[in-house]
Backbone bond lengths (Angstrom), bond angles and torsions (degrees), N, CA, C in turn:
res aa  C-N    CA-C-N  psi(-1)  N-CA   C-N-CA  omega(-1)  CA-C   N-CA-C  phi
1 X - - - 1.486 - - 1.528 106.13 -
2 X 1.313 115.76 142.27 1.448 124.61 167.92 1.497 112.70 -161.32
3 X 1.251 112.64 132.79 1.492 121.84 -179.11 1.627 105.35 56.36
4 X 1.366 113.88 -164.79 1.417 115.19 -174.97 1.486 113.49 85.66
5 X 1.385 120.55 -141.30 1.343 121.69 -172.39 1.577 109.32 -144.81
6 X 1.377 117.27 144.85 1.464 120.24 175.83 1.568 101.44 -119.18
7 X 1.373 113.39 130.00 1.449 119.63 175.11 1.570 108.22 -101.08
8 X 1.379 109.87 137.84 1.428 117.33 174.39 1.506 104.86 -118.83
9 X 1.382 116.04 119.93 1.478 124.99 174.11 1.494 110.62 -87.61
10 X 1.330 116.82 118.68 1.418 122.70 -179.79 1.509 112.05 -125.25
11 X 1.408 110.50 154.04 1.497 114.86 172.60 1.484 111.28 -139.41
12 X 1.338 113.16 9.23 1.505 118.79 -179.22 1.528 115.33 93.49
13 X 1.307 116.12 -8.91 1.520 118.57 175.91 1.471 105.41 -74.94
14 X 1.434 109.84 164.24 1.396 116.70 -179.73 1.557 110.82 -68.37
15 X 1.388 114.05 -32.34 1.520 115.61 178.98 1.482 105.72 -58.74
16 X 1.305 119.46 -50.15 1.534 120.86 -172.07 1.480 111.64 -71.35
17 X 1.283 121.54 -27.95 1.477 120.79 174.38 1.475 113.54 -76.26
18 X 1.256 120.64 -23.68 1.406 121.28 170.64 1.559 111.63 -76.91
19 X 1.360 114.30 -27.42 1.491 122.20 174.11 1.567 106.75 -68.30
20 X 1.284 111.46 -42.03 1.530 119.59 177.52 1.606 108.62 -52.67
21 X 1.338 112.50 -51.22 1.460 115.69 -175.36 1.497 113.35 -67.00
22 X 1.310 114.86 -30.02 1.583 121.79 176.22 1.517 105.29 -70.26
23 X 1.306 120.11 -42.32 1.489 120.88 -178.65 1.590 108.54 -66.71
24 X 1.338 114.68 -43.40 1.484 113.55 -177.76 1.599 111.21 -59.86
25 X 1.324 116.41 -38.79 1.419 116.29 179.51 1.555 111.32 -72.02
26 X 1.322 116.17 -37.39 1.416 118.93 175.19 1.577 112.92 -58.58
27 X 1.293 113.31 -40.81 1.520 118.10 179.11 1.448 110.86 -64.40
28 X 1.347 117.96 -37.31 1.440 120.33 -179.47 1.505 109.54 -74.77
29 X 1.323 120.94 -36.00 1.490 122.68 178.03 1.460 112.10 -59.62
30 X 1.396 117.43 -39.32 1.429 127.05 -172.33 1.543 113.33 -98.01
31 X 1.333 117.69 -3.24 1.452 118.37 179.33 1.477 107.90 71.61
32 X 1.304 122.71 29.28 1.374 124.86 -174.69 1.558 114.91 -104.39
33 X 1.304 118.41 167.51 1.389 125.67 173.88 1.541 111.95 -76.60
34 X 1.287 120.21 161.48 1.484 120.26 173.18 1.510 111.97 -122.07
35 X 1.298 117.37 125.24 1.458 121.50 177.30 1.439 107.31 -113.84
36 X 1.364 119.16 119.07 1.443 125.76 178.33 1.559 110.96 -92.02
37 X 1.177 126.95 113.37 1.463 130.26 -174.02 1.511 108.64 -108.19
38 X 1.322 113.67 127.98 1.525 119.59 177.51 1.516 104.51 -121.49
39 X 1.237 120.29 121.98 1.541 117.09 169.54 1.491 102.22 -90.88
40 X 1.359 112.20 124.58 1.482 119.95 -175.83 1.492 112.72 -63.87
41 X 1.279 117.26 155.57 1.453 121.68 -177.84 1.637 104.95 -71.18
42 X 1.296 112.77 166.44 1.472 118.28 177.88 1.544 110.12 -57.97
43 X 1.418 117.00 -47.20 1.441 118.20 177.16 1.467 115.51 -53.74
44 X 1.406 116.07 -44.85 1.473 119.32 -179.29 1.476 109.09 -64.52
45 X 1.231 119.12 -39.08 1.584 118.46 179.18 1.456 112.69 -67.89
46 X 1.307 116.41 -36.45 1.489 118.94 179.38 1.524 107.17 -67.92
47 X 1.299 121.16 -40.82 1.444 120.66 179.59 1.541 110.70 -62.23
48 X 1.385 113.51 -42.56 1.456 113.89 -176.92 1.506 110.07 -65.75
49 X 1.324 119.77 -34.85 1.456 125.11 -179.92 1.532 107.50 -67.98
50 X 1.305 122.02 -43.85 1.377 129.27 -177.57 1.520 112.43 -63.26
51 X 1.349 115.65 -43.97 1.490 117.42 179.40 1.478 110.36 -74.49
52 X 1.385 119.77 -29.68 1.451 118.55 178.25 1.553 110.55 -72.02
53 X 1.298 117.17 -38.36 1.423 121.60 -178.31 1.596 113.25 -72.17
54 X 1.239 113.56 -37.55 1.471 117.63 -178.39 1.531 114.09 -91.77
55 X 1.253 115.83 -8.54 1.537 120.31 -177.64 1.528 110.71 47.04
56 X 1.312 119.03 44.24 1.443 126.64 -179.24 1.557 112.17 -80.09
57 X 1.356 114.97 95.85 1.429 118.68 -177.09 1.544 115.61 -65.50
58 X 1.208 109.50 -21.38 1.578 115.32 -179.78 1.549 112.32 -73.80
59 X 1.314 114.74 -15.09 1.489 115.73 177.05 1.487 106.66 -87.68
60 X 1.407 114.96 153.14 1.404 125.48 178.39 1.446 105.38 -60.28
61 X 1.476 115.65 148.96 1.442 119.66 175.79 1.464 117.96 -66.18
62 X 1.381 113.05 -30.75 1.471 118.54 178.86 1.459 115.44 -121.56
63 X 1.313 116.75 143.45 1.459 117.54 175.39 1.513 105.26 -80.46
64 X 1.343 115.79 143.83 1.402 122.72 -177.99 1.502 107.31 -57.16
65 X 1.403 118.55 135.25 1.371 119.71 -177.19 1.561 108.10 -129.21
66 X 1.286 121.95 78.36 1.445 126.33 -179.19 1.550 111.17 -52.14
67 X 1.281 120.17 -35.61 1.431 121.16 178.41 1.580 112.30 -59.06
68 X 1.227 113.84 -47.27 1.517 117.58 178.42 1.529 108.69 -61.49
69 X 1.286 122.46 -38.69 1.444 124.74 -179.68 1.505 108.04 -65.66
70 X 1.297 117.30 -41.76 1.491 122.09 -177.04 1.589 108.81 -66.47
71 X 1.312 114.50 -40.79 1.371 117.74 179.31 1.493 113.47 -64.89
72 X 1.281 116.76 -43.20 1.511 122.97 -179.47 1.570 106.60 -60.95
73 X 1.326 116.59 -43.30 1.444 118.98 -178.60 1.518 110.18 -63.09
74 X 1.349 117.88 -47.11 1.378 120.25 -179.38 1.575 116.19 -65.59
75 X 1.303 117.43 -33.91 1.390 120.38 173.56 1.436 115.53 -75.20
76 X 1.358 115.99 -28.12 1.466 120.61 174.24 1.424 115.36 -67.23
77 X 1.507 113.75 -27.32 1.437 119.55 -175.47 1.467 109.42 -95.59
78 X 1.305 121.81 -5.20 1.491 127.23 -178.24 1.492 108.61 -70.39
79 X 1.400 116.75 142.16 1.446 122.97 -176.48 1.625 111.53 -59.17
80 X 1.304 112.99 -28.91 1.492 117.08 -175.37 1.518 107.26 -155.52
81 X 1.281 116.93 144.38 1.414 124.88 -178.67 1.430 111.14 -123.32
82 X 1.374 121.77 148.16 1.447 124.57 173.85 1.519 110.15 -61.04
83 X 1.237 119.23 156.08 1.511 121.84 -179.45 1.437 114.92 -61.70
84 X 1.419 114.72 -32.85 1.517 120.10 179.39 1.511 101.51 -119.05
85 X 1.375 114.59 131.18 1.422 124.56 175.38 1.441 107.44 -139.62
86 X 1.356 123.26 128.82 1.421 123.97 -179.56 1.581 105.21 -145.84
87 X 1.331 111.73 152.21 1.470 117.95 -178.33 1.635 105.26 -122.97
88 X 1.309 110.40 136.22 1.567 117.88 173.00 1.409 112.40 -128.03
89 X 1.339 117.17 134.63 1.451 122.06 170.73 1.523 106.98 -95.52
90 X 1.287 118.17 131.90 1.480 123.67 -174.78 1.522 107.87 -118.44
91 X 1.330 111.96 153.29 1.497 120.76 -179.51 1.582 104.79 -117.30
92 X 1.374 109.24 158.71 1.502 115.63 179.59 1.567 108.54 111.37
93 X 1.224 112.18 -171.45 1.499 117.87 175.36 1.562 108.72 -79.11
94 X 1.301 112.88 152.20 1.516 115.55 -175.59 1.471 113.71 -58.70
95 X 1.326 120.81 -49.35 1.421 120.49 -178.26 1.539 114.69 -63.30
96 X 1.294 113.09 -42.55 1.490 120.37 -179.82 1.565 110.66 -68.09
97 X 1.306 117.82 -45.02 1.473 121.17 178.29 1.472 113.06 -60.98
98 X 1.351 118.62 -43.40 1.460 122.75 176.37 1.520 114.27 -67.35
99 X 1.437 112.36 -39.58 1.441 113.42 176.55 1.523 115.82 -62.59
100 X 1.362 115.02 -34.00 1.403 118.92 176.83 1.478 114.74 -69.80
101 X 1.255 118.22 -45.54 1.513 123.35 179.05 1.547 105.78 -65.85
102 X 1.283 121.29 -34.17 1.447 121.13 178.90 1.536 111.20 -66.70
103 X 1.404 114.73 -37.41 1.421 122.26 -179.20 1.536 109.67 -69.11
104 X 1.342 115.54 -39.85 1.456 117.68 -169.68 1.506 106.30 -83.19
105 X 1.349 128.97 -30.80 1.490 127.76 -177.86 1.431 110.38 -97.60
106 X 1.346 125.56 -23.39 1.468 124.76 -172.97 1.455 110.05 46.98
107 X 1.336 116.04 68.58 1.514 117.20 -174.57 1.535 109.77 -82.24
108 X 1.305 115.99 163.46 1.432 119.86 173.61 1.561 112.49 -60.22
109 X 1.322 115.16 -32.02 1.458 121.67 176.97 1.575 107.98 -165.80
110 X 1.279 112.70 150.11 1.425 120.67 173.08 1.610 106.92 -112.22
111 X 1.264 122.57 116.15 1.363 127.48 -168.89 1.479 110.70 -109.65
112 X 1.306 117.06 126.25 1.503 123.55 175.15 1.499 115.71 -138.47
113 X 1.235 114.55 167.62 1.506 117.40 176.98 1.583 111.08 -82.99
114 X 1.289 115.04 163.97 1.436 118.22 -178.14 1.533 111.52 -68.00
115 X 1.280 115.16 -32.68 1.492 122.20 -179.39 1.530 111.86 -139.90
116 X 1.316 117.67 143.79 1.432 121.05 177.33 1.527 112.27 -105.69
117 X 1.355 116.44 -160.76 1.430 116.64 -174.51 1.455 110.78 -71.38
118 X 1.262 120.41 -22.35 1.491 120.48 179.45 1.505 116.92 -89.53
119 X 1.259 115.44 1.18 1.495 122.05 -173.16 1.581 110.35 -79.18
120 X 1.320 109.94 150.91 1.530 116.16 179.50 1.555 107.05 -82.89
121 X 1.307 113.46 136.42 1.452 115.32 -175.62 1.528 112.08 -62.29
122 X 1.283 124.01 -24.54 1.450 127.70 -179.20 1.505 111.28 -75.72
123 X 1.358 120.32 -15.36 1.445 124.82 -179.29 1.487 112.02 -92.93
124 X 1.412 115.24 131.24 1.441 119.26 176.68 1.554 110.82 -74.51
125 X 1.338 113.99 -33.87 1.400 123.76 -173.56 1.509 111.63 -121.00
126 X 1.340 124.65 118.98 1.345 123.93 -178.30 1.522 112.82 -82.18
127 X 1.374 116.97 165.51 1.407 117.72 -173.47 1.554 115.30 -71.14
128 X 1.373 114.60 -28.17 1.462 121.86 173.98 1.515 111.29 -65.03
129 X 1.352 115.72 -47.22 1.474 120.54 -176.78 1.563 108.53 -63.60
130 X 1.282 115.67 -43.24 1.487 121.86 -178.58 1.611 106.40 -63.25
131 X 1.308 118.57 -48.12 1.391 123.73 -177.42 1.559 112.78 -59.16
132 X 1.388 114.54 -44.16 1.454 120.71 -178.17 1.502 104.94 -69.31
133 X 1.397 121.66 -48.83 1.472 119.18 178.35 1.473 116.74 -59.55
134 X 1.394 115.75 -25.37 1.396 118.47 179.96 1.479 113.74 -81.49
135 X 1.374 119.62 -29.59 1.501 121.24 -167.60 1.480 113.65 -117.21
136 X 1.272 118.95 -22.70 1.552 120.15 -172.57 1.565 108.26 -62.57
137 X 1.348 113.95 143.00 1.432 121.75 -174.31 1.554 106.77 -84.10
138 X 1.277 122.80 12.58 1.415 125.23 -174.72 1.593 104.68 -133.16
139 X 1.352 114.80 169.39 1.454 121.59 172.19 1.560 110.04 -62.37
140 X 1.327 120.13 137.22 1.444 123.10 177.06 1.434 105.24 -122.73
141 X 1.392 114.23 129.34 1.469 125.19 176.36 1.529 105.33 -107.80
142 X 1.361 112.90 119.71 1.420 119.43 178.40 1.557 107.34 -106.20
143 X 1.440 116.42 121.80 1.405 120.45 -176.09 1.546 108.27 -110.02
144 X 1.334 117.86 114.07 1.398 119.43 176.10 1.496 112.19 -72.63
145 X 1.339 117.83 153.85 1.419 120.33 -178.15 1.512 113.53 -65.27
146 X 1.301 119.06 132.46 1.383 120.37 179.18 1.500 118.19 -60.92
147 X 1.292 119.25 142.59 1.448 119.86 177.58 1.480 107.80 -75.96
148 X 1.293 115.72 136.01 1.429 119.51 -176.05 1.585 110.15 -122.71
149 X 1.333 114.58 141.80 1.519 118.30 177.75 1.545 106.91 -74.33
150 X 1.230 114.07 150.74 1.507 119.73 177.16 1.445 113.44 -50.52
151 X 1.279 124.15 127.36 1.430 127.25 -179.76 1.559 115.39 86.45
152 X 1.335 115.10 -0.70 1.405 119.78 -179.63 1.586 110.28 -63.89
153 X 1.194 116.33 148.51 1.523 124.99 -171.74 1.587 106.28 -84.02
154 X 1.313 115.77 172.55 1.512 122.26 -174.44 1.486 109.33 -62.87
155 X 1.371 116.85 -18.70 1.518 116.20 -173.84 1.465 108.83 -93.06
156 X 1.347 119.61 -4.88 1.501 120.06 -176.88 1.523 110.26 -63.74
157 X 1.371 114.78 151.41 1.361 119.12 178.36 1.491 118.74 82.23
158 X 1.337 116.67 6.77 1.461 121.25 -177.67 1.522 107.45 -124.74
159 X 1.335 114.42 27.79 1.498 116.07 173.93 1.491 113.46 -82.51
160 X 1.404 115.50 -162.62 1.444 117.33 -176.16 1.632 107.27 -108.98
161 X 1.233 119.84 18.31 1.456 115.62 177.84 1.563 112.53 -80.64
162 X 1.312 114.34 -173.82 1.442 119.39 -179.42 1.457 112.60 -87.60
163 X 1.322 118.41 170.45 1.423 122.33 174.78 1.563 110.88 92.97
164 X 1.283 117.92 -146.31 1.490 119.94 -171.09 1.636 107.55 -73.82
165 X 1.319 107.51 169.80 1.378 110.03 179.88 1.512 113.24 97.17
166 X 1.412 117.24 -157.63 1.453 121.12 -175.89 1.509 111.62 -110.18
167 X 1.334 117.66 21.08 1.442 122.49 -178.52 1.522 112.86 -58.36
168 X 1.327 115.04 157.73 1.451 124.36 175.09 1.502 115.98 -102.03
169 X 1.302 115.96 -6.38 1.485 118.97 -174.33 1.505 107.99 -77.50
170 X 1.328 116.11 172.06 1.430 124.17 178.32 1.516 113.41 83.67
171 X 1.307 115.58 171.76 1.462 123.09 -179.30 1.504 107.87 -85.63
172 X 1.393 112.63 166.47 1.433 118.25 168.23 1.636 105.68 -94.79
173 X 1.237 117.13 120.76 1.490 123.12 -177.02 1.506 107.34 -95.64
174 X 1.300 112.74 126.93 1.530 118.33 -179.86 1.503 108.53 -115.37
175 X 1.305 116.66 122.56 1.490 125.74 171.08 1.544 108.18 -80.39
176 X 1.313 120.00 110.07 1.474 124.50 -171.35 1.492 110.80 -122.77
177 X 1.366 114.43 112.03 1.556 118.76 163.46 1.467 104.59 -92.86
178 X 1.470 117.68 113.97 1.397 121.76 -170.84 1.394 116.91 -59.97
179 X 1.428 117.45 -27.20 1.494 119.28 -177.91 1.540 112.05 -97.08
180 X 1.323 120.36 -10.77 1.395 121.03 -171.90 1.537 115.65 -124.94
181 X 1.320 121.64 -34.14 1.462 119.66 -174.04 1.448 108.91 -62.17
182 X 1.307 119.57 137.02 1.419 131.43 -176.90 1.514 106.63 -71.43
183 X 1.370 114.62 147.83 1.440 119.33 171.53 1.599 113.40 -56.00
184 X 1.331 114.99 -36.05 1.565 115.65 177.08 1.495 111.41 -51.77
185 X 1.224 118.06 -36.23 1.524 121.19 -175.23 1.479 108.41 -67.59
186 X 1.435 118.36 -46.26 1.393 123.26 -175.75 1.659 107.04 -68.68
187 X 1.326 114.09 -40.63 1.472 118.03 -178.17 1.562 107.63 -59.06
188 X 1.258 118.76 -46.69 1.540 121.42 179.02 1.444 110.75 -59.35
189 X 1.406 119.25 -47.13 1.447 117.96 -176.66 1.482 109.89 -63.13
190 X 1.274 119.67 -44.16 1.529 120.44 -174.47 1.545 111.54 -70.36
191 X 1.353 117.90 -33.42 1.373 121.05 177.30 1.490 112.26 -69.08
192 X 1.365 117.97 -37.68 1.361 122.71 174.83 1.489 117.32 -65.30
193 X 1.331 111.89 -38.49 1.499 121.29 -179.36 1.559 103.57 -69.47
194 X 1.312 119.09 -43.50 1.489 119.66 -178.19 1.527 111.03 -63.02
195 X 1.297 116.58 -40.02 1.490 121.39 178.17 1.572 111.42 -64.02
196 X 1.357 117.66 -33.00 1.359 120.02 -177.37 1.557 111.00 -92.07
197 X 1.266 119.59 -10.93 1.441 121.35 -176.58 1.508 112.99 71.32
198 X 1.298 119.70 34.25 1.424 125.38 -174.38 1.554 110.83 -126.22
199 X 1.329 117.87 177.54 1.391 125.03 178.57 1.637 117.49 -87.57
200 X 1.206 115.81 157.20 1.436 119.41 167.92 1.466 110.07 -102.47
201 X 1.392 114.72 120.10 1.538 117.30 172.53 1.513 107.11 -99.39
202 X 1.376 115.86 121.86 1.448 121.89 -176.75 1.481 108.74 -98.53
203 X 1.297 118.55 125.73 1.547 123.46 175.49 1.476 109.38 -116.49
204 X 1.354 113.30 125.28 1.411 119.50 174.58 1.517 111.89 -130.78
205 X 1.288 121.69 150.54 1.446 120.58 -178.38 1.441 106.87 -108.17
206 X 1.437 116.84 155.65 1.401 121.60 171.56 1.531 106.36 -130.36
207 X 1.368 114.75 154.57 1.501 117.51 -176.98 1.449 112.66 -77.50
208 X 1.239 119.76 147.74 1.548 121.48 177.63 1.532 106.07 -138.77
209 X 1.266 116.41 139.73 1.523 118.96 175.62 1.543 111.21 -64.37
210 X 1.318 116.96 150.52 1.478 120.08 177.68 1.589 107.30 -56.68
211 X 1.376 113.57 131.73 1.458 115.46 177.50 1.527 103.60 -163.31
212 X 1.405 116.53 150.09 1.390 122.58 175.08 1.498 114.92 -68.01
213 X 1.495 111.16 -13.78 1.462 115.63 -177.89 1.444 112.40 -83.83
214 X 1.397 117.83 -7.26 1.545 119.46 -176.04 1.434 107.43 -65.74
215 X 1.346 116.77 134.23 1.388 123.25 179.48 1.566 114.67 -65.85
216 X 1.261 119.76 135.03 1.506 120.42 -177.72 1.540 107.18 -65.65
217 X 1.364 113.10 161.24 1.482 120.25 -174.38 1.547 113.08 -64.40
218 X 1.381 116.52 -30.97 1.448 116.47 179.90 1.561 112.41 -79.86
219 X 1.310 117.25 9.45 1.486 116.10 178.95 1.551 103.75 -88.28
220 X 1.313 117.67 129.99 1.506 125.42 -177.34 1.470 109.80 -57.29
221 X 1.335 119.81 130.94 1.542 118.72 174.22 1.503 106.77 -85.50
222 X 1.375 110.07 157.63 1.538 118.03 -178.32 1.527 106.02 -86.85
223 X 1.357 113.18 134.76 1.393 119.55 175.04 1.568 104.21 -109.03
224 X 1.456 116.36 133.52 1.428 119.31 177.32 1.444 109.23 -126.74
225 X 1.304 115.89 167.93 1.514 123.40 171.57 1.520 108.02 -97.23
226 X 1.252 119.94 156.84 1.469 122.45 177.57 1.429 115.24 -53.00
227 X 1.363 122.53 -26.90 1.362 122.80 177.89 1.570 113.32 -75.11
228 X 1.306 114.64 -11.79 1.468 116.54 -173.88 1.448 110.82 -101.87
229 X 1.245 121.28 9.54 1.475 123.12 175.47 1.401 113.19 -56.15
230 X 1.301 118.69 131.87 1.505 122.51 -178.94 1.488 110.59 -79.29
231 X 1.372 117.22 157.68 1.395 122.70 173.20 1.493 109.55 -90.96
232 X 1.385 110.31 -175.14 1.481 119.65 -179.12 1.452 114.65 -59.87
233 X 1.399 117.60 -21.60 1.482 120.10 -177.76 1.477 110.54 -97.70
234 X 1.371 117.69 7.98 1.471 117.65 177.05 1.446 117.19 -75.23
235 X 1.318 114.79 177.51 1.446 117.24 -178.66 1.536 114.42 -88.13
236 X 1.346 116.94 -7.58 1.375 124.08 177.87 1.621 113.90 -58.84
237 X 1.267 118.19 136.07 1.430 120.16 177.76 1.572 110.42 -61.10
238 X 1.325 119.01 149.07 1.428 120.49 -173.19 1.569 109.45 -62.22
239 X 1.365 114.99 -40.81 1.510 112.99 -179.17 1.504 110.26 -62.87
240 X 1.286 116.29 -40.34 1.462 116.96 -179.28 1.515 113.90 -65.42
241 X 1.333 112.91 -36.66 1.496 120.71 -179.92 1.567 108.96 -64.82
242 X 1.308 114.48 -45.42 1.431 123.08 -175.61 1.622 107.51 -64.80
243 X 1.315 110.76 -42.87 1.510 112.30 177.74 1.523 114.33 -60.94
244 X 1.253 114.46 -38.85 1.488 123.27 -174.99 1.523 104.50 -64.55
245 X 1.289 115.29 -48.40 1.488 122.81 -177.20 1.604 108.37 -65.57
246 X 1.273 112.38 -42.71 1.620 112.26 175.79 1.451 108.46 -60.84
247 X 1.371 119.71 -41.07 1.502 117.94 -179.75 1.515 109.66 -61.41
248 X 1.390 120.88 -40.94 1.417 119.22 -179.16 1.586 112.68 -63.10
249 X 1.368 114.23 -34.12 1.427 113.97 176.89 1.501 114.91 -65.48
250 X 1.384 113.40 -39.80 1.447 120.79 178.95 1.546 111.39 -66.81
251 X 1.315 116.17 -39.29 1.405 120.89 -174.27 1.485 115.04 -78.80
252 X 1.335 119.23 -21.22 1.447 125.73 -171.06 1.588 114.14 -50.18
253 X 1.360 115.65 -46.71 1.460 115.17 -179.01 1.520 112.95 -67.50
254 X 1.347 120.38 -27.49 1.402 124.70 -177.46 1.525 108.41 -82.07
255 X 1.269 116.47 -29.41 1.612 118.14 174.13 1.382 108.22 -69.59
256 X 1.303 119.06 -37.98 1.561 119.41 174.38 1.555 113.20 -60.56
257 X 1.356 112.18 -42.48 1.485 113.07 179.85 1.544 113.27 -75.53
258 X 1.192 115.99 -26.15 1.579 119.11 -178.23 1.485 109.51 -127.19
259 X 1.327 120.04 67.75 1.491 115.54 -177.21 1.502 114.07 -70.72
260 X 1.453 115.36 -9.96 1.454 117.64 178.83 1.563 112.71 -81.26
261 X 1.357 110.41 -7.58 1.611 115.55 -174.72 1.509 108.24 -92.12
262 X 1.269 122.56 112.32 1.524 123.84 175.24 1.486 107.29 -68.87
263 X 1.363 116.33 147.04 1.461 122.76 179.89 1.466 110.02 -126.09
264 X 1.427 116.38 133.36 1.415 123.89 175.99 1.551 103.59 -116.17
265 X 1.349 115.87 131.61 1.418 121.34 176.66 1.483 117.35 -106.27
266 X 1.285 119.32 143.40 1.453 119.78 -177.45 1.553 105.27 -147.28
267 X 1.388 117.58 130.92 1.406 127.03 175.60 1.494 108.76 -114.43
268 X 1.318 119.42 128.48 1.506 121.51 -174.88 1.487 109.69 -122.71
269 X 1.288 120.51 146.03 1.482 119.98 176.21 1.494 110.49 -78.04
270 X 1.326 116.89 146.12 1.466 124.54 172.19 1.532 108.03 86.00
271 X 1.273 116.21 -117.06 1.512 119.55 -170.00 1.567 107.31 -114.09
272 X 1.298 115.79 155.11 1.505 119.34 -176.36 1.507 110.17 -98.35
273 X 1.306 120.25 -13.32 1.425 119.27 -173.82 1.616 113.13 -61.74
274 X 1.232 113.19 -45.16 1.493 118.36 -176.87 1.629 108.13 -61.76
275 X 1.384 115.07 -41.33 1.397 117.09 179.69 1.469 114.40 -66.80
276 X 1.408 116.82 -37.48 1.396 122.02 175.98 1.606 112.21 -60.01
277 X 1.269 110.61 -44.84 1.549 120.20 179.18 1.603 106.97 -56.60
278 X 1.299 112.86 -49.77 1.511 114.18 179.85 1.498 112.45 -65.76
279 X 1.322 118.48 -39.31 1.457 120.66 176.77 1.405 110.82 -60.88
280 X 1.375 123.76 -30.68 1.443 122.52 -173.54 1.509 109.11 -70.55
281 X 1.277 122.30 -8.72 1.471 120.50 175.45 1.514 111.36 -60.37
282 X 1.333 118.51 -37.37 1.378 121.41 -172.53 1.586 112.90 -120.46
283 X 1.229 112.74 -2.82 1.531 116.89 -177.25 1.542 110.07 -78.59
284 X 1.376 111.33 149.00 1.497 117.03 171.48 1.556 109.85 -67.59
285 X 1.332 118.48 -35.73 1.404 126.80 -174.83 1.564 111.26 -164.35
286 X 1.259 117.91 135.27 1.425 124.40 170.55 1.586 106.90 -101.48
287 X 1.415 114.26 129.51 1.399 117.07 -179.19 1.546 110.81 -119.75
288 X 1.379 119.74 124.67 1.354 127.04 -176.18 1.489 107.15 -128.29
289 X 1.387 113.01 153.54 1.551 118.61 167.77 1.533 107.53 -82.03
290 X 1.373 108.52 151.66 1.470 112.70 -177.21 1.546 111.46 -75.71
291 X 1.337 117.91 -41.10 1.414 121.39 -177.73 1.534 109.09 -167.56
292 X 1.331 111.55 167.26 1.492 115.21 171.20 1.522 110.25 -87.42
293 X 1.275 118.87 123.96 1.497 122.55 -174.17 1.503 111.96 -50.99
294 X 1.277 120.08 -35.64 1.478 128.69 -172.36 1.520 109.73 -82.80
295 X 1.394 116.70 -15.44 1.442 114.85 -171.40 1.497 113.65 -116.37
296 X 1.386 118.70 12.81 1.342 120.19 179.63 1.532 111.97 -137.84
297 X 1.323 115.69 162.02 1.493 117.66 -177.24 1.584 107.37 -88.70
298 X 1.323 110.02 84.84 1.451 114.30 178.74 1.531 112.44 69.33
299 X 1.298 116.45 -133.67 1.566 121.31 179.08 1.486 111.10 -101.92
300 X 1.429 120.92 18.81 1.417 121.01 -171.06 1.454 110.54 -98.06
301 X 1.266 116.93 4.07 1.567 118.72 176.81 1.500 111.60 -132.46
302 X 1.268 118.47 153.12 1.482 127.23 -178.49 1.553 104.60 -120.34
303 X 1.381 112.48 135.92 1.459 119.03 175.47 1.577 109.94 -62.72
304 X 1.275 112.85 159.54 1.521 120.49 -175.65 1.518 108.75 -64.61
305 X 1.423 115.48 -35.47 1.462 117.02 -174.34 1.492 109.71 -67.03
306 X 1.403 111.36 -50.05 1.437 117.02 -177.06 1.561 111.34 -59.17
307 X 1.359 112.16 -42.81 1.453 115.71 -178.49 1.525 115.63 -63.35
308 X 1.397 117.75 -37.50 1.380 121.96 176.36 1.492 114.07 -67.43
309 X 1.275 112.40 -43.91 1.518 116.61 178.50 1.509 110.77 -63.87
310 X 1.316 119.47 -44.40 1.455 121.38 174.88 1.529 113.47 -54.19
311 X 1.324 112.92 -43.74 1.414 119.10 -173.89 1.546 111.71 -67.87
312 X 1.315 119.34 -36.13 1.352 122.24 -165.17 1.631 115.76 -122.83
313 X 1.256 113.55 0.87 1.509 115.52 -175.63 1.516 110.48 -66.25
314 X 1.314 112.13 151.90 1.509 121.02 -177.36 1.525 110.28 -100.82
315 X 1.381 115.35 -7.37 1.500 119.83 178.52 1.469 108.47 -142.20
316 X 1.397 116.57 -173.93 1.459 121.34 -177.55 1.510 111.34 -60.09
317 X 1.337 109.70 146.58 1.586 118.53 -177.98 1.618 102.44 -134.02
318 X 1.374 110.66 125.07 1.507 114.98 171.18 1.530 108.34 -97.42
319 X 1.275 120.88 126.63 1.489 124.86 175.11 1.510 104.80 -105.82
320 X 1.322 117.09 116.54 1.450 123.55 -175.96 1.486 110.67 -109.53
321 X 1.344 115.47 121.22 1.485 119.50 176.31 1.550 107.03 -82.20
322 X 1.368 113.98 157.54 1.423 120.83 169.24 1.575 109.87 -77.91
323 X 1.365 116.10 130.51 1.478 114.87 -174.31 1.536 105.86 -96.74
324 X 1.266 122.26 5.20 1.470 124.36 -176.74 1.519 103.62 -123.16
325 X 1.397 114.56 158.74 1.443 118.46 -178.54 1.478 110.95 -75.88
326 X 1.391 118.73 -27.34 1.434 117.65 -168.34 1.667 107.55 -110.63
327 X 1.225 117.41 135.18 1.582 119.25 173.75 1.532 108.69 -70.88
328 X 1.268 113.46 161.65 1.473 116.25 174.46 1.426 110.65 -77.20
């Protein structure tokens, strides 16, 4: 990502306001503008429609928008603001309104909280967040609410440390299927790592036959650098070795474009989703592709890895759609 626009979707909930802070920092990192989008409540939309249809001049021109006022106060108190900041009140359903503004502006990313005001407390991912991540024509970053210590103030969870919240520490973790993940996903991950001055950790899975010898999921996986790839005479399993080599082939063009970005490679047996969820505890961002273009009905489905990571991640997740019809 560089220049352009970052959209923060807000509804006044703590989840969305932490997403706003993440979006503010992202816009600063990339030299981008910040658009704060608020889909008006049903009552606000009904009021606007009533005033428009009745032409009642005695009614105020604008419906009171406490979310806009809160956003202005938070941005005014922020240590730094992007050069361009604007606020837009949207009408319609939340998923459709955000899908439309994403299509119209083609932002670097549309950032939203994992749950809004209408979400159930027991759910890690709200229906609106899932719907937007599934259908938006742009990258969607879902920011889960930061874990706060008892008695922590309203500003807790928005520091620069690793883990949950809006921090900039940690690596950018990329979930890569070497044969299916679109180049757009890799490009986003490398651009984000370059802007943060951090490494990209690439996680790919390889199939293994059922066996009691398969390592349990809580066993730490080995992370290597490209220079540490083993040869044919090494102890690494052939499937793992082949996966690491396939990773290198896919990563080569991006290493050429971003020589300043260190890369760590990891190949794990079985599925990648659980490993990505675990990595999200300390990652600055986990990046996954939304789906394989040839295996889904347009933008109406999400791959199992992206779905699992979104549902269970401990930190921000970027879901990147393929912007071209054909995969690489």
